[in-house]
C-alpha positions as CSV (number, residue, x, y, z in Angstrom):
1,X,171.9,114.3,171.4
2,X,171.7,114.6,167.6
3,X,170.6,111.5,165.6
4,X,171.9,111.3,162.1
5,X,169.5,109.9,159.4
6,X,170.9,108.0,156.8
7,X,170.2,109.1,153.2
8,X,168.6,105.8,152.5
9,X,166.3,106.0,155.5
10,X,165.4,109.5,154.6
11,X,164.3,108.4,150.9
12,X,162.2,105.6,152.5
13,X,160.4,108.1,154.7
14,X,159.7,110.4,151.8
15,X,158.3,107.5,149.7
16,X,156.1,106.3,152.5
17,X,154.6,109.8,153.0
18,X,154.0,110.1,149.2
19,X,152.2,106.7,149.3
20,X,150.1,107.9,152.3
21,X,149.1,111.1,150.8
22,X,148.4,109.6,147.4
23,X,146.2,106.8,148.8
24,X,143.1,108.9,148.3
25,X,143.9,109.5,144.7
26,X,144.4,105.9,144.0
27,X,141.5,104.8,146.2
28,X,138.7,102.8,144.7
29,X,135.1,103.9,145.4
30,X,131.6,103.6,144.1
31,X,128.7,106.1,144.6
32,X,125.8,103.9,145.6
33,X,123.1,106.6,145.8
34,X,122.3,110.3,146.4
35,X,119.3,111.4,148.5
36,X,117.8,115.1,148.6
37,X,116.1,115.8,151.9
38,X,113.8,118.9,152.3
39,X,113.3,120.0,155.8
40,X,111.2,120.7,157.7
41,X,108.8,119.3,154.8
42,X,108.1,119.7,151.2
43,X,105.1,122.1,151.7
44,X,105.6,125.1,154.1
45,X,104.1,128.4,154.6
46,X,105.9,131.6,153.5
47,X,108.8,133.0,155.9
48,X,109.8,129.4,156.9
49,X,113.5,128.6,156.9
50,X,113.8,125.6,154.5
51,X,117.0,123.4,154.3
52,X,118.0,121.2,151.4
53,X,120.2,118.3,152.5
54,X,122.1,116.4,149.9
55,X,123.5,113.0,151.3
56,X,125.8,110.7,149.4
57,X,126.3,107.0,150.1
58,X,129.7,106.0,148.8
59,X,131.5,102.7,149.1
60,X,135.3,103.1,149.3
61,X,138.6,101.5,150.4
62,X,139.6,101.5,153.9
63,X,141.7,104.5,154.9
64,X,140.9,106.4,151.6
65,X,140.1,110.1,151.5
66,X,137.6,111.5,149.0
67,X,136.7,115.0,148.0
68,X,133.0,115.7,147.2
69,X,131.4,118.3,145.1
70,X,127.8,118.9,145.7
71,X,125.5,120.8,143.2
72,X,122.0,121.9,144.0
73,X,119.5,122.5,141.1
74,X,116.1,124.3,141.1
75,X,113.9,123.7,138.0
76,X,117.0,122.1,136.5
77,X,119.2,125.2,136.9
78,X,122.2,125.1,139.1
79,X,122.1,127.2,142.4
80,X,125.5,126.7,143.8
81,X,128.4,124.3,144.1
82,X,129.9,123.1,147.4
83,X,133.4,121.5,147.8
84,X,133.7,119.3,150.9
85,X,135.0,116.0,152.2
86,X,131.9,115.4,154.1
87,X,129.2,112.8,153.2
88,X,126.5,115.4,153.0
89,X,125.8,119.2,152.2
90,X,123.4,121.8,153.2
91,X,121.7,124.4,151.2
92,X,119.6,126.9,153.1
93,X,116.5,128.9,151.9
94,X,115.8,131.4,154.8
95,X,112.4,133.1,155.0
96,X,111.0,131.2,152.0
97,X,108.7,132.8,149.6
98,X,106.2,131.4,147.1
99,X,108.8,132.1,144.4
100,X,111.0,129.5,146.0
101,X,108.6,126.8,145.0
102,X,109.8,124.5,142.3
103,X,111.5,121.1,141.6
104,X,114.8,120.6,143.5
105,X,117.6,118.0,143.2
106,X,121.3,117.6,143.9
107,X,124.3,115.9,142.4
108,X,127.5,114.5,143.9
109,X,130.8,114.7,141.8
110,X,133.7,112.6,142.9
111,X,136.7,112.5,140.6
112,X,134.6,113.0,137.5
113,X,132.1,110.6,138.6
114,X,128.6,112.0,139.0
115,X,125.3,110.9,140.3
116,X,122.2,112.7,140.9
117,X,119.4,112.5,143.4
118,X,115.7,112.1,143.0
119,X,113.7,115.1,142.3
120,X,111.8,116.7,145.2
121,X,108.9,119.4,144.7
122,X,109.1,122.3,147.3
123,X,105.8,124.2,147.8
124,X,105.6,127.6,149.7
125,X,102.2,128.8,150.4
126,X,100.9,132.3,151.1
127,X,101.3,135.5,149.1
128,X,101.1,138.9,150.8
129,X,98.6,141.3,149.6
130,X,100.4,144.2,147.6
131,X,100.3,147.8,148.8
132,X,98.9,150.6,146.3
133,X,100.0,154.2,146.6
134,X,99.2,157.1,144.3
135,X,100.7,160.7,144.1
136,X,97.4,162.5,144.1
137,X,93.9,161.8,144.6
138,X,92.2,164.7,142.6
139,X,93.0,165.6,139.1
140,X,91.7,167.1,135.8
141,X,90.6,165.2,132.9
142,X,93.8,164.6,130.8
143,X,96.1,164.6,133.7
144,X,98.2,161.5,134.6
145,X,98.4,159.9,138.1
146,X,101.5,158.1,139.2
147,X,100.5,154.7,140.9
148,X,102.9,152.4,142.8
149,X,102.1,148.7,143.6
150,X,104.5,147.0,146.0
151,X,104.7,143.3,146.9
152,X,107.2,143.3,149.9
153,X,109.6,140.5,150.2
154,X,108.4,138.6,147.2
155,X,110.9,136.9,144.8
156,X,110.8,135.6,141.1
157,X,109.0,136.9,138.2
158,X,105.9,138.8,139.2
159,X,103.1,140.1,137.0
160,X,101.4,143.3,138.5
161,X,97.9,144.4,137.4
162,X,96.3,147.8,138.0
163,X,92.4,147.8,137.7
164,X,89.2,149.7,138.3
165,X,86.7,147.1,138.8
166,X,86.6,145.0,135.6
167,X,88.5,147.7,133.6
168,X,92.3,147.1,133.4
169,X,94.4,150.1,133.3
170,X,97.9,148.4,133.0
171,X,99.9,145.3,133.5
172,X,103.7,144.6,133.7
173,X,105.9,141.6,134.3
174,X,109.1,142.1,136.4
175,X,111.4,140.4,138.8
176,X,111.3,143.5,141.1
177,X,109.1,143.8,144.2
178,X,107.3,146.8,143.0
179,X,105.9,148.5,139.8
180,X,105.6,152.3,139.4
181,X,103.4,153.7,136.4
182,X,101.9,156.9,135.1
183,X,98.3,156.2,134.2
184,X,95.8,158.5,132.3
185,X,92.3,158.3,133.7
186,X,89.0,159.2,132.3
187,X,86.6,161.6,133.8
188,X,84.5,160.8,137.0
189,X,85.6,158.8,140.1
190,X,88.1,155.8,139.7
191,X,88.4,153.2,142.5
192,X,92.0,151.9,141.7
193,X,93.6,148.7,143.2
194,X,96.4,146.3,142.3
195,X,97.4,142.7,142.8
196,X,100.1,140.4,141.4
197,X,100.6,136.7,140.4
198,X,103.7,134.5,140.2
199,X,104.3,131.8,137.6
200,X,105.2,128.3,139.2
201,X,105.7,126.4,135.9
202,X,102.4,124.6,135.2
203,X,100.4,126.7,137.7
204,X,100.3,130.4,138.8
205,X,99.6,131.8,142.2
206,X,97.6,134.9,142.6
207,X,97.8,137.3,145.4
208,X,94.8,139.2,147.1
209,X,93.8,142.5,145.8
210,X,95.6,145.5,147.4
211,X,94.0,148.5,149.2
212,X,91.5,150.4,147.0
213,X,92.2,154.2,146.3
214,X,89.5,156.4,145.0
215,X,90.6,159.2,142.5
216,X,88.3,162.0,141.5
217,X,88.8,163.3,137.8
218,X,87.3,166.6,136.9
219,X,86.0,166.8,133.4
220,X,87.6,169.2,130.8
221,X,85.1,171.4,129.3
222,X,86.4,171.4,125.7
223,X,83.5,169.7,124.0
224,X,83.1,171.5,120.6
225,X,79.8,172.7,118.9
226,X,79.4,172.3,115.1
227,X,77.1,174.3,112.8
228,X,76.4,174.5,109.1
229,X,75.0,177.2,106.9
230,X,72.6,177.3,105.2
231,X,71.2,173.9,106.5
232,X,72.0,170.2,106.7
233,X,69.8,169.6,103.6
234,X,71.2,171.3,100.3
235,X,71.5,170.7,96.7
236,X,74.6,170.3,94.5
237,X,76.0,173.5,93.6
238,X,75.2,175.3,96.8
239,X,77.8,176.9,99.1
240,X,78.0,175.5,102.6
241,X,79.9,176.7,105.6
242,X,81.0,174.8,108.7
243,X,82.0,176.3,112.0
244,X,83.4,174.7,115.3
245,X,83.6,176.3,118.7
246,X,84.1,175.4,122.3
247,X,82.4,176.9,125.4
248,X,85.6,177.8,127.4
249,X,88.4,180.1,126.4
250,X,90.9,178.5,124.3
251,X,94.0,177.8,126.5
252,X,96.8,175.4,126.8
253,X,97.1,174.7,122.9
254,X,93.5,173.6,122.3
255,X,93.0,172.1,118.8
256,X,89.7,172.1,116.7
257,X,89.6,169.8,113.6
258,X,86.8,169.4,111.0
259,X,86.7,165.9,109.4
260,X,84.4,164.0,106.9
261,X,84.8,160.3,107.3
262,X,88.6,159.7,107.2
263,X,89.3,162.9,105.5
264,X,90.3,165.8,107.5
265,X,88.9,169.1,106.0
266,X,90.5,171.6,108.3
267,X,92.7,171.7,111.4
268,X,92.3,175.4,112.1
269,X,88.6,175.6,113.0
270,X,89.4,177.9,116.2
271,X,90.4,180.9,113.9
272,X,88.1,180.5,110.8
273,X,85.3,178.6,109.3
274,X,85.3,176.0,106.5
275,X,83.3,176.7,103.3
276,X,82.8,174.4,100.2
277,X,80.7,173.8,97.3
278,X,78.3,171.0,97.9
279,X,78.4,168.0,95.8
280,X,76.4,164.7,95.6
281,X,79.1,162.7,97.1
282,X,79.4,165.2,100.0
283,X,76.6,163.6,101.8
284,X,77.4,162.1,105.1
285,X,78.6,162.8,108.8
286,X,80.8,165.8,109.5
287,X,82.6,165.7,112.9
288,X,84.3,168.6,114.8
289,X,87.1,167.3,117.1
290,X,88.6,169.3,120.1
291,X,92.0,168.2,121.6
292,X,93.7,169.1,124.7
293,X,96.6,167.3,125.9
294,X,95.5,163.6,125.8
295,X,91.9,164.5,126.0
296,X,89.7,164.3,122.8
297,X,86.0,165.4,122.6
298,X,83.8,165.5,119.5
299,X,80.5,166.7,118.2
300,X,79.0,165.7,114.7
301,X,76.1,166.2,112.3
302,X,74.8,164.7,109.0
303,X,74.6,166.5,105.7
304,X,72.3,165.6,102.9
305,X,73.3,166.8,99.3
306,X,70.7,166.4,96.6
307,X,72.0,165.8,93.1
308,X,71.2,168.6,90.6
309,X,71.5,165.9,87.8
310,X,72.6,162.3,87.8
311,X,75.9,160.8,86.7
312,X,75.9,160.6,82.9
313,X,75.6,157.2,81.3
314,X,77.8,156.3,78.3
315,X,76.7,153.7,75.7
316,X,77.9,152.2,72.4
317,X,75.7,150.9,69.6
318,X,76.1,148.1,68.6
319,X,77.6,146.6,71.7
320,X,80.1,144.4,69.5
321,X,81.4,146.1,66.4
322,X,83.8,144.7,63.9
323,X,86.4,146.7,61.9
324,X,84.9,148.7,59.1
325,X,81.4,148.7,60.8
326,X,79.7,151.9,62.0
327,X,79.1,152.7,65.6
328,X,77.4,155.3,67.7
329,X,78.3,156.7,71.2
330,X,75.8,158.4,73.2
331,X,75.8,160.2,76.6
332,X,72.7,160.6,78.7
333,X,71.4,162.1,82.0
334,X,68.6,160.1,83.6
335,X,67.5,162.6,86.2
336,X,67.9,166.3,87.1
337,X,66.7,169.0,89.7
338,X,63.8,171.1,88.9
339,X,66.0,174.3,89.1
340,X,67.7,173.5,85.9
341,X,66.7,172.4,82.4
342,X,68.3,169.8,80.3
343,X,69.5,172.5,77.9
344,X,71.7,173.9,80.6
345,X,73.7,170.7,80.7
346,X,76.9,170.7,78.5
347,X,78.4,167.3,77.4
348,X,81.9,166.4,76.3
349,X,83.1,162.9,75.1
350,X,86.9,162.0,75.6
351,X,88.8,159.1,74.2
352,X,92.1,158.2,76.2
353,X,91.7,161.5,77.9
354,X,91.5,163.4,74.8
355,X,88.5,165.4,73.7
356,X,86.7,164.0,70.8
357,X,83.6,166.1,70.6
358,X,81.7,168.6,72.8
359,X,78.3,166.9,72.4
360,X,76.5,164.0,74.0
361,X,76.8,161.9,70.7
362,X,79.6,160.5,68.4
363,X,79.5,158.4,65.4
364,X,82.5,156.7,63.8
365,X,83.8,153.8,61.8
366,X,85.3,150.9,63.9
367,X,89.1,150.4,63.4
368,X,92.3,150.8,65.1
369,X,92.1,154.6,65.1
370,X,88.8,154.6,66.9
371,X,89.7,152.0,69.6
372,X,90.3,153.3,73.1
373,X,88.8,154.2,76.5
374,X,85.8,156.5,76.2
375,X,84.5,158.8,79.0
376,X,81.6,161.3,79.0
377,X,81.4,164.5,81.2
378,X,78.4,166.6,82.0
379,X,78.4,170.0,83.6
380,X,75.8,172.4,84.9
381,X,75.7,174.9,87.7
382,X,79.4,174.6,88.3
383,X,78.9,170.8,88.8
384,X,81.0,168.5,86.6
385,X,80.2,164.8,86.7
386,X,82.0,162.1,84.8
387,X,80.5,158.7,83.6
388,X,82.2,155.4,83.9
389,X,84.7,154.3,81.3
390,X,83.7,152.3,78.3
391,X,86.3,150.4,76.3
392,X,85.7,150.3,72.6
393,X,87.8,147.7,70.8
394,X,86.8,146.9,67.1
395,X,86.7,143.1,66.7
396,X,88.8,141.6,63.9
397,X,87.2,139.3,61.4
398,X,88.7,135.9,61.4
399,X,91.2,135.3,58.8
400,X,91.6,132.1,56.5
401,X,92.3,129.3,58.8
402,X,95.2,126.9,58.2
403,X,94.7,123.2,58.6
404,X,97.4,120.9,59.9
405,X,97.9,117.7,61.7
406,X,99.6,116.9,65.0
407,X,102.0,114.0,64.4
408,X,102.0,111.4,61.6
409,X,98.9,110.2,59.9
410,X,98.4,106.5,60.0
411,X,95.7,104.5,58.2
412,X,93.2,103.0,60.6
413,X,94.8,104.9,63.5
414,X,93.3,108.1,65.2
415,X,95.1,111.4,64.6
416,X,94.5,115.1,65.6
417,X,93.5,117.8,63.0
418,X,94.3,121.4,64.1
419,X,92.6,124.5,62.8
420,X,94.1,128.0,63.6
421,X,93.4,131.4,62.2
422,X,96.3,134.1,62.6
423,X,93.9,136.9,63.1
424,X,90.4,137.2,64.4
425,X,88.7,138.3,67.6
426,X,87.6,135.8,70.0
427,X,85.3,133.8,70.4
428,X,86.0,131.9,67.0
429,X,83.9,128.9,66.0
430,X,85.8,126.2,64.0
431,X,84.3,123.4,62.0
432,X,85.9,120.3,60.6
433,X,84.3,119.4,57.3
434,X,84.6,116.3,55.0
435,X,83.8,117.9,51.7
436,X,80.6,119.7,52.4
437,X,79.6,117.6,55.5
438,X,80.4,119.0,58.9
439,X,82.0,116.5,61.2
440,X,82.6,118.5,64.3
441,X,82.5,122.0,65.8
442,X,84.3,123.8,68.5
443,X,84.4,127.3,70.0
444,X,87.8,129.0,71.0
445,X,87.4,131.6,73.7
446,X,90.8,131.9,75.1
447,X,94.1,132.9,73.4
448,X,95.9,129.8,74.7
449,X,93.2,127.6,73.4
450,X,93.2,125.9,70.1
451,X,90.8,123.9,67.9
452,X,91.6,120.3,67.6
453,X,89.6,117.5,66.0
454,X,90.1,113.6,66.6
455,X,89.5,111.6,63.4
456,X,90.7,108.5,61.5
457,X,90.9,107.4,57.8
458,X,90.8,104.0,56.2
459,X,92.0,105.0,52.7
460,X,95.1,107.3,52.1
461,X,93.1,109.3,49.6
462,X,90.5,110.2,52.2
463,X,93.1,112.8,53.6
464,X,92.4,115.3,51.0
465,X,88.6,115.5,51.7
466,X,89.2,117.5,55.0
467,X,88.6,121.2,55.3
468,X,88.5,123.7,58.2
469,X,86.0,126.4,58.6
470,X,86.3,129.5,60.8
471,X,83.9,132.3,61.8
472,X,83.5,134.9,64.6
473,X,80.6,137.1,63.1
474,X,78.1,134.7,61.9
475,X,77.8,133.8,58.1
476,X,79.4,137.3,57.2
477,X,82.9,136.1,58.5
478,X,83.0,132.5,57.4
479,X,86.4,131.6,56.0
480,X,87.3,128.3,54.5
481,X,90.8,126.7,54.6
482,X,92.6,124.6,51.8
483,X,92.2,121.0,51.7
484,X,94.3,118.9,54.0
485,X,97.5,117.5,52.1
486,X,99.8,115.6,54.4
487,X,101.7,112.3,53.9
488,X,99.6,109.2,54.9
489,X,101.5,106.3,56.2
490,X,100.1,102.9,55.3
491,X,101.1,100.1,57.9
492,X,102.9,97.3,56.5
493,X,101.0,94.0,55.6
494,X,102.1,90.6,56.7
495,X,105.4,89.7,55.1
496,X,105.9,86.6,52.9
497,X,109.3,84.8,53.3
498,X,110.5,82.9,50.1
499,X,113.5,80.7,50.2
500,X,115.6,79.9,46.9
501,X,116.1,77.3,46.0
502,X,113.2,75.7,47.6
503,X,114.0,74.3,51.2
504,X,113.9,70.7,50.1
505,X,116.6,71.0,47.4
506,X,119.3,72.8,49.6
507,X,122.7,71.2,49.9
508,X,125.9,72.2,51.5
509,X,127.8,74.8,49.7
510,X,124.7,76.3,48.0
511,X,123.8,80.1,48.2
512,X,120.5,80.4,49.8
513,X,118.5,83.6,49.0
514,X,115.8,84.8,51.6
515,X,113.2,87.1,50.0
516,X,110.9,89.1,52.3
517,X,108.1,90.9,50.6
518,X,104.9,92.8,51.7
519,X,101.6,93.3,50.0
520,X,101.2,97.0,51.2
521,X,103.1,99.5,53.2
522,X,104.4,103.1,52.9
523,X,108.2,103.3,52.3
524,X,110.6,103.6,53.5
525,X,110.3,99.8,54.8
526,X,112.6,98.2,57.1
527,X,113.1,94.4,56.8
528,X,114.8,92.3,59.3
529,X,115.6,88.5,58.8
530,X,115.8,86.1,61.8
531,X,117.8,82.9,61.9
532,X,117.2,79.5,63.5
533,X,117.8,80.8,67.0
534,X,115.5,83.8,66.7
535,X,118.4,85.9,66.3
536,X,118.4,88.9,63.8
537,X,121.0,88.1,61.1
538,X,120.3,91.0,58.7
539,X,118.4,94.3,58.7
540,X,117.9,96.7,55.8
541,X,115.7,99.8,55.0
542,X,114.6,100.2,51.4
543,X,112.1,102.2,49.3
544,X,110.5,99.1,47.8
545,X,108.0,96.5,49.1
546,X,110.5,93.7,49.3
547,X,114.1,92.8,50.1
548,X,116.5,89.9,50.1
549,X,119.3,88.5,51.9
550,X,121.8,85.8,50.5
551,X,123.2,83.1,52.9
552,X,126.5,82.2,51.1
553,X,127.8,78.7,51.0
554,X,125.5,77.2,53.7
555,X,126.3,74.4,56.0
556,X,124.5,71.9,58.0
557,X,124.5,74.2,60.9
558,X,122.5,76.8,58.9
559,X,119.5,74.4,59.0
560,X,116.5,75.7,61.2
561,X,113.4,77.8,61.1
562,X,113.7,81.3,59.3
563,X,111.2,84.2,59.3
564,X,111.3,88.0,58.6
565,X,109.8,91.2,59.9
566,X,108.7,94.3,58.2
567,X,107.9,97.8,59.7
568,X,107.9,101.4,58.7
569,X,107.0,104.8,60.2
570,X,103.7,103.5,61.3
571,X,105.7,101.9,64.2
572,X,103.9,98.7,63.8
573,X,105.9,95.6,62.8
574,X,104.6,92.5,61.1
575,X,106.1,88.9,61.1
576,X,106.0,86.3,58.5
577,X,105.3,82.6,58.9
578,X,108.1,80.3,59.7
579,X,110.0,78.6,56.9
580,X,111.9,75.5,57.8
581,X,115.3,75.2,56.0
582,X,117.1,71.8,55.9
583,X,120.6,71.8,54.5
584,X,121.5,68.4,53.1
585,X,124.9,66.7,52.4
586,X,126.7,67.5,49.2
587,X,126.4,64.9,46.4
588,X,130.2,64.1,46.5
589,X,129.7,63.4,50.3
590,X,126.8,61.2,49.6
591,X,128.8,59.2,46.9
592,X,131.8,58.9,49.2
593,X,129.6,57.6,52.0
594,X,128.0,55.1,49.7
595,X,131.4,53.9,48.5
596,X,132.6,53.6,52.1
597,X,129.5,51.7,53.0
598,X,130.0,49.2,50.1
599,X,133.7,48.7,51.0
600,X,132.8,48.1,54.5
601,X,130.3,45.5,53.5
602,X,132.9,43.9,51.2
603,X,135.4,43.8,54.0
604,X,132.9,42.2,56.3
605,X,132.0,39.5,53.8
606,X,135.7,38.8,53.2
607,X,136.2,38.6,56.9
608,X,133.4,36.2,57.3
609,X,134.7,34.0,54.6
610,X,138.1,34.0,55.7
611,X,137.0,33.3,59.2
612,X,135.0,30.4,57.9
613,X,138.0,29.1,55.9
614,X,140.3,29.6,58.8
615,X,137.9,27.5,61.0
616,X,137.9,24.6,58.3
617,X,141.7,24.8,57.9
618,X,142.5,24.0,61.4
619,X,144.3,20.8,62.2
620,X,141.9,17.9,62.5
621,X,142.2,15.0,65.0
622,X,141.3,11.2,64.3
623,X,140.2,9.2,67.2
624,X,140.5,5.5,67.5
625,X,138.0,3.9,69.8
626,X,138.7,0.5,71.4
627,X,136.0,-1.5,73.3
628,X,136.9,-3.4,76.3
629,X,136.2,-6.3,76.9
630,X,136.2,-7.6,73.3
631,X,133.0,-9.4,73.7
632,X,131.1,-7.7,76.4
633,X,128.1,-9.2,78.0
634,X,124.9,-7.6,78.6
635,X,125.8,-6.5,82.1
636,X,129.5,-5.7,81.4
637,X,131.0,-2.4,81.1
638,X,131.9,-0.9,77.7
639,X,135.1,1.0,77.6
640,X,135.9,3.4,74.9
641,X,139.4,4.6,74.5
642,X,140.0,7.9,72.6
643,X,143.5,8.9,71.9
644,X,144.5,12.4,70.6
645,X,147.3,13.6,68.6
646,X,149.8,15.4,70.9
647,X,150.1,18.4,68.5
648,X,146.7,19.5,69.4
649,X,147.4,20.2,73.1
650,X,144.4,18.0,74.1
651,X,144.0,15.5,76.6
652,X,145.9,12.3,76.0
653,X,143.1,10.0,76.6
654,X,139.3,10.3,77.2
655,X,137.3,7.3,78.5
656,X,133.7,6.9,78.1
657,X,131.8,4.0,79.9
658,X,128.7,2.7,78.4
659,X,126.4,0.1,79.7
660,X,126.0,-2.7,76.9
661,X,123.0,-4.9,76.8
662,X,123.5,-6.5,73.5
663,X,125.8,-7.1,70.9
664,X,124.9,-4.2,68.7
665,X,126.0,-0.8,69.3
666,X,125.4,2.6,67.5
667,X,128.3,5.0,67.5
668,X,127.5,7.5,64.9
669,X,124.7,8.4,62.6
670,X,127.1,8.4,59.7
671,X,126.0,5.6,57.2
672,X,128.4,2.9,57.0
673,X,130.5,2.3,53.9
674,X,130.6,-0.9,52.0
675,X,133.4,-2.3,54.0
676,X,131.3,-2.1,57.0
677,X,128.3,-3.7,55.8
678,X,129.6,-7.2,56.5
679,X,130.6,-6.4,60.0
680,X,127.2,-5.1,60.7
681,X,125.6,-8.1,59.5
682,X,127.4,-10.3,62.1
683,X,126.6,-8.7,65.4
684,X,127.3,-11.7,67.4
685,X,131.1,-11.7,66.6
686,X,133.5,-9.4,68.4
687,X,134.3,-7.4,65.3
688,X,136.0,-4.0,65.6
689,X,134.4,-0.9,64.0
690,X,136.5,2.1,63.2
691,X,135.1,5.6,63.0
692,X,136.7,9.0,62.4
693,X,136.2,11.7,65.1
694,X,137.5,15.1,64.5
695,X,138.1,17.4,67.6
696,X,138.7,21.2,67.1
697,X,141.2,22.6,69.4
698,X,141.8,26.2,70.2
699,X,145.4,26.3,69.0
700,X,146.7,29.0,66.6
701,X,146.8,27.3,63.3
702,X,149.7,29.4,62.2
703,X,151.9,27.5,64.6
704,X,150.8,24.0,63.3
705,X,152.4,22.6,60.2
706,X,149.9,22.2,57.3
707,X,148.9,18.7,56.5
708,X,147.2,17.2,53.6
709,X,144.1,15.2,54.2
710,X,142.9,14.0,57.8
711,X,145.0,12.6,60.4
712,X,143.2,9.9,62.3
713,X,143.6,8.2,65.5
714,X,142.0,4.7,65.6
715,X,140.4,3.3,68.7
716,X,139.4,-0.2,69.2
717,X,135.7,-0.8,69.9
718,X,134.9,-3.9,71.8
719,X,131.2,-5.1,72.1
720,X,129.9,-7.9,74.1
721,X,127.3,-10.3,73.2
722,X,123.7,-9.1,73.0
723,X,121.1,-7.4,71.3
724,X,121.2,-3.8,70.2
725,X,118.1,-3.0,72.6
726,X,120.5,-3.8,75.4
727,X,122.8,-0.9,74.8
728,X,122.7,2.0,77.1
729,X,121.2,4.7,74.8
730,X,122.0,7.4,77.2
731,X,125.6,6.7,77.0
732,X,125.6,6.6,73.2
733,X,123.8,9.7,73.1
734,X,126.4,11.4,75.2
735,X,129.0,10.2,72.8
736,X,127.0,11.2,69.8
737,X,126.7,14.8,71.3
738,X,130.5,14.7,71.9
739,X,131.0,14.1,68.1
740,X,128.2,16.5,67.0
741,X,130.2,19.5,68.2
742,X,133.0,18.5,65.8
743,X,133.2,20.1,62.5
744,X,133.5,18.2,59.2
745,X,137.0,17.8,58.0
746,X,138.4,20.5,55.7
747,X,140.0,19.3,52.4
């Protein structure tokens, strides 16, 4: 029976399989730790099988599949890589050797995530003793023996040593298990053995010694004999002959060499002797060396050669000579052998390898022609000896010195004077003189050196008193310079600032001239003027001792403190005292201000007068006082009625109550007129007294019609019977104060 699978079902199955296979790729994991285990233990004996187990502890999602990559390291170098899906891996070291000792660790890599284990140290104990073999046990001196040292089964870098007791023949480092080497051996018997060591980082492990092999070396009879004729003690000029020989028949390319110190005299001594003429410097050891293969033997003897005469000695008199002076050169022999006489010695004097004279003496005049390197030669009995070289250089007399100065010369300031002669042999003594008095001396012994003197002057004319003196051959060579002539700079004195016109008479619009002058100073002189805010307003350089600057049409803002500075090439500035400048107003401004002030005072007076008149011209008010009752008693109330004109916008009526105790009343301090005298004389009657009261009102007088005279309002005053003492004076005083504020009427 066939089952048909729908296309949609087939696609779902494929998708499910893809998800299942890719689950491991998408799985989430975390490497917790990695552990390295060494089995059976960390320290083992050689030939033990060692296993390194790397275990990984990984946290992952359920059902996921991970691929692990394990890497093992020894001494931080990778050993191998293992790909697996297991949680651990094994690295085996079969038949371990000491060379396997070291630091081991492993690492686990999962999908580019890596984690390393801890480091474990593996120690393998036990090195086998090596085995030594040689190709022959007997040989002749000069022959080589082939030795082989073998460390079977060892690994790593090994260092092999070949020895005979404390004497080391050879050593070699290799990663092989054996070393083979040809070794040359000396005569006698050699007890050879070998051993090896292995480097384990900070330590080294050394094996036991190998077996010992005795090797007999037969000595090669090629030691030479050396002889000399006539003897080992000779005199210069004697002929001596050396011969070298060996006791055995020359064979196998035997060589015989004659040497003196480091010099080889002959390399063919087997077939012929070596003859030479003895000289004083031929004394010493002579050696005859025989060579056969790699074997060398020698014999030696000492030769003493006596001088027939000593080395000539060359001298010049005098030791120092100046141009134009005479000198003498002599050549002498201090000792000679008895076999010759002094007359047998021949002398020659050379200058720059050119013969000057065949004699032991030479006289000449010092100069450029006779300057040079002199050598003397002496010859006798075929022996020629040469003296040491002597340099003759005629000294040059010092030339006339030149006196100069370093830098500018400033009064009261130190400066350097320099003395120099163009020609003259060193050393030269220079003296600084002031007229005929020596101030200081100095000696110049090197070409780079110069004579300099530090001094100072207080008067410019003193500069011409200085001279310079030079000598290099005592009083004979003294040369005097010219007098010193240089420009002397006098520093500027303290400036004086003058202001024209005088600071007290400066008005606006004037031109003010500032004049800065000094009492001393070498030109050119620079003057600088400063304004009130310490700002430079003008700078100029002149050849005179003063300069000026004009402030045109000054203003009030030009007032302030002014000063000036002066300076010249002495580089020392000096400042004047401060002058205070005050710019006052112009005359026309002062007159204008005076007129304005007078006008202002006049206007003020006019205003006060007009104000006063305006107050008197205000509308006046007359008040009529009436007394009720007409005849008050002593304890009756007195009623005063004051009526105002309605045009003054005042109260229509004001009442004043007064206690009356008698018939007399005092209403005003104004003296009564004649009409009132009668009424005052009759206090007992109920007469009426009229008074005029003026009330000022705060009303604009321009809005009230002008009236002539004084308008009055009459009030009726009624008094009661009684004496004036019974009147209430407090009430009368209040009424009087009311009237006191009123101004007098204005006509």
